[in-house]
C-alpha positions in Angstrom: 166.4 -98.4 37.7 166.3 -94.4 38.0 163.0 -93.2 38.8 162.2 -89.5 38.8 161.0 -88.0 42.3 157.4 -86.8 42.2 157.1 -83.7 44.1 154.1 -84.4 46.7 152.1 -82.0 48.7 150.0 -83.2 51.5 146.9 -81.1 52.7 145.1 -81.6 56.0 141.4 -81.0 55.4 138.9 -80.9 58.2 136.1 -79.0 56.3 137.0 -75.6 57.9 137.4 -72.4 55.8 141.0 -72.3 56.4 141.6 -75.9 55.4 139.5 -75.3 52.2 141.8 -72.2 51.4 144.9 -74.5 52.2 143.5 -77.1 49.8 143.0 -74.4 47.0 146.5 -73.0 47.5 148.1 -76.5 47.5 146.2 -77.6 44.3 147.7 -74.3 42.7 151.1 -74.9 44.0 151.1 -78.6 42.9 149.9 -77.5 39.3 152.8 -75.0 39.0 155.5 -77.6 40.0 154.0 -80.5 38.1 153.4 -82.2 41.4 150.8 -84.4 43.0 148.4 -83.6 45.8 147.0 -85.7 48.7 144.4 -84.7 51.1 144.4 -86.3 54.5 143.1 -86.1 58.0 146.4 -87.4 59.6 149.9 -86.3 59.5 152.1 -89.5 59.6 152.8 -89.4 55.8 156.3 -90.6 54.6 157.9 -89.1 51.5 156.3 -85.8 51.7 157.9 -82.8 50.3 155.5 -80.2 51.7 152.5 -80.0 53.9 149.9 -77.2 53.7 147.3 -76.8 56.4 144.8 -74.1 57.4 145.6 -71.7 60.1 142.6 -72.7 62.2 140.2 -75.7 62.2 136.8 -76.1 63.6 138.0 -75.5 67.3 136.2 -73.1 69.6 139.0 -70.5 70.0 138.4 -68.2 67.1 140.9 -65.7 68.4 143.8 -67.9 68.0 146.1 -67.2 64.9 147.3 -70.6 64.9 145.2 -73.8 65.7 146.4 -76.5 67.8 146.7 -79.0 64.8 148.6 -76.6 62.5 150.7 -75.5 65.4 151.6 -79.3 66.2 152.3 -79.7 62.4 154.6 -76.8 62.1 156.6 -77.8 65.1 157.0 -81.6 64.3 156.8 -82.0 60.6 160.0 -83.2 58.9 159.4 -81.3 55.9 158.4 -77.6 55.1 154.8 -76.5 56.1 152.7 -73.7 54.6 150.1 -72.4 56.8 147.2 -70.8 54.9 144.9 -68.2 56.2 141.2 -68.2 55.2 140.9 -64.6 53.9 137.1 -65.0 53.3 136.3 -64.3 57.1 
């Protein structure tokens, strides 16, 4: 049986403006590639082609360019990671 691979993008959403921006970008990107989109609060996801996260979450350090969760994902993911900045701020 030969199954076609479905391109999958996982987005971490915590309700922060940056995560909402990441969700919008990932939805657009998935549509461009004919892929699927999954939204999660955890990162242990097998068979993921791309992870999109916001640059900062709800943490108290607003001066940081990259939040602790997005930094962890960038360093430990086994697939490409796109970090999306919330430009509305």
